[in-house]
N, C-alpha and C positions, 0 to 999 in steps of 0.2 A: 689404425695405419692408414686404412683407405680413405678416411677422412684426411689426412695430412696429405697425401698424395693427389686427392683431389683439389685441395688448397693449393699447392705448388704449381698445378696445371693451371688453375684460373689465373693465378699471378703471372705466369709465363705469358698466356693470351693477353692478359691486361696490359702487359709491358710492352709486347711486341706491336699491338694496335694502337698503342699511346705514343709509342715512339715514331711510328709510321705517319700518324696524323701531326706531329710535330714537324719534321721534316717536310712534310706535301708543303708546307705553308712557305717554305724557302725554296720551292722549286723554280727555276728559271727557264722557260721556254725558249730554246734555241732553234734557229731557222733549219731547215734541213740541209744537208751537206751540198755545197754548190750554189745555195740560193743567196743572193745578195741583198742586203737590208740597205733599204732606201732613206737617207737621213734628210729631214725636212730641209729644204732652203730658208736660209735668213736672209731676209732682205732688208738693204741699207736703208736708214733714215734720214741719209746726208743727202745733199745736193739740192740742184734745180727742181727736181721731181720729189722734193721730200715729203712724206706723208703719203705719197702715192697717187696724191689728187692731181698734181701740176704744176706748172710754173705759178710763182707767187707775185711776178712783173714781168710783162712783155716791153722791154725799153723803159720808158719812163709811164706807161699804162700800168695801173693796178689792176690784179685779178682779186676774186672773191676768196683766193687761197691765202690761209696764214702759216706761219711757220708753227711746230709744234712747240708743246712743253719743254724747255731748256734748249733749243736751239737758237743759236747765235749767227747773224750774219753782218758781214761789214763791207762796205763798197767804197772804192776809191775812183772818181772819175775825173776826167779832163775834156772840158769842152772847148766851144769858140773863143777866140780871142784871150787864151791862156787862163780861162776859168777852171776850177779846181773845186769838185765837189764830194762830201762823203755823207755816208750813210751808216748808220748802226740800228739793227734790229735785233730783238730777243724774244722769243715765244714763252709766253706767262701762262698760258692753256691751250690747248690744242683749237681754239677759236679766237684768241686776242694776242695781238703782237704788239708791243710798245718800241718807240726808239726816238732818235733824233738826226736831224740833217742839216747841211751847212753848204752853203755855196759861196766861194769866195773867188770874185769877179777879177780879171785880169792879173792874176798872181804871176804869170809868167809874162815877161815881156816888158816893154818900156810905158805903158800905160798905167796911171793911177790906179793903185789897188783898191778894190770895193769891198769891204766886208759886209756881208747881211746879217741878220740877226738871226742867229740858229732858231730852228722850229722844231717844236715837238711831232712826233709821228704816232700813230695810232690806227690799226685795222682791227675790226671786229666781224666775224661771220656771224650773220643772223641766220641763214640756212645753209647748211651744209648736205650735200649730196642729197637734197630731197627730190627724188625723181630724177637723178642726174643734172639737178638745179644748185646751183649756189649764189648766195645773195651775201655781199658785205657792206659797211660802212665804215669811214675814216676820215681821219685828218692826214695831210701831207702838204708837201710842196708841189707844185704843177709842173715840175720838168727842171731844162737846164738852160743858161745863159739868158739871153734877152726875150727869147719866146716864153719864158715863164718869170718875166719881172714886170713890174710896174715902175713906168718911167716917170718922174716928177718934172713939173714945169722948170726946174733950175737942171734937168738933165740928169740927174743921179737915179739910180736904178735900184730897186728892191726886189729880192725874191717874192713870189706871190705864194701865200698858204691860204688853205682853205677846207672845206669839207668836200668829200666825196662818197657816192655809192656806187656800186658796182656791182653786175649781175655776170651769168656766165654758166657754159657748159662746158665739160672735158668730152673731148673726142681723140681719136687716134688715126693718123695716115698710113705710117710706114712702122707701126710698133712702137713709138714714142707716147708720151702722157702730153698730149696738146689741149690749149684750152683756147676759147672764144670769149672774150671779155668786152662788156659793153658799159656805160656809165654816164656820169653826169658829174660835174665840178661847180662848186659854188664859191668863188674865192672872197678872200676878207682884205677889202680894199677900204683906202681913206674913205672917210665919209662922204666927201665930196664926189667921190668916183664910185660908190654903190650903186647898182642898178642890177635887177633881176636878168636883163641882158647880157651881163657879162658873164652870166652860167654859160659853160660849154659843155658839148658832147664828146665823146671819146669813144675809141673802137681798137681792139687789138685781136690779133690772132695768131697763132703759131702753128710751125710744121716742124716736127722733131724726129731725128734718129734715136732709137733708143741709148740715153746715158750720156753721150758724147758730145754731139751736136745737134743745134736747133737753129731755126729762122723765124724771124716775126715779123709783121708788117702792122703797124700802127696808123691810126688817123686822130690828130688832137686840134685842140682849137677850133672846134666847129660851135660857133656861137648861136646862141637861140634868137639874135635878133636877126640872124641871116642876111646882115648887109656888110660882114667882112669875109667874105670868101676868099680873099687873097691872104687871110690868117691861117687858112687851114694847114696843119703841119703833118705832111706823111714822113713817115720813118721805115726804114729796113734795119732789121736788127740781125746779125750775127753772134750766136753764142757758141762759146767753145767751153768744154769742159772736160780736160784732159785727166784729172784725176778727181775725185769725190769733194774736196774741200775746195778748191778753186774753180771760180768761173770767170771768163773772159767774154765781155761783149763789145761788139764794134757795131757803132749805130750810124747810119747815114740820114740826115734830116735835110730836106728839101724846104725851102722857104720861098714860098710863090711871090709875096710883095717885094723881095730883094734879089729874087733869081740867082740865089745863093745855095750850094750845099754844105751843110755844116757836118763834120766829122767829130764823133765822141768816141772815146773809150774809157773803159771801166773795168776794174778788176775787183773782184770779189771774194772774200773768203768765208765758209760755211764751217761750223763745227757743233757740236752736242756737248753739253755739260753733264 
């Protein structure tokens, strides 16, 4: 009888401890009464400052930053003399983006329409945030309108495409994600016009307020021959981003050789697959 009672007592003790150990696995810790639980902020991967690195372009000057995998960007531009430009870019990897561009001269107005051959676009980041330094190489058109066109002896124009390499560093003035970019372009021209002296330097920097507005300043067409100073092309860029998908750029370009101010308007749309 004593043995039977002892066995019953051991069974009860085993049941109590096993039940307690089982329920302990499902205990959810709750914060003390009145204490707020902080939810981690989720940063958007869209917009001009996608990936948190900075601008992908400052006007027509490329930076070493690429769109992330699955990001898409489309742009529609209107430049001098009724020209229309389009650009479509998609991020393949976090360091590679591809696409194509097309410029149609004099599409608006009474002048003869000039269809340029569409060009491929590619940018590959070689160094990404290496001690705050970025480096990329790529293939692209060299800008908008006559300042990015090769003029043939018969007067016809064709958009210049070619290789570029660009370097730069991110920084911040007013809490935005700004970027300083500089590099060199090598144009693909007809055989009779090919010359290393046709390569040109470019420089761009931005000043932005967080998310919604930024300004940029660029210098392009600084030829290595240094005998075409009147071809240097300064631009002032105003960028507005009212919502995360849409980007509006207004660009003022000054031509020293003609003492004329060009006005360029572009509308961009960005999304993520």
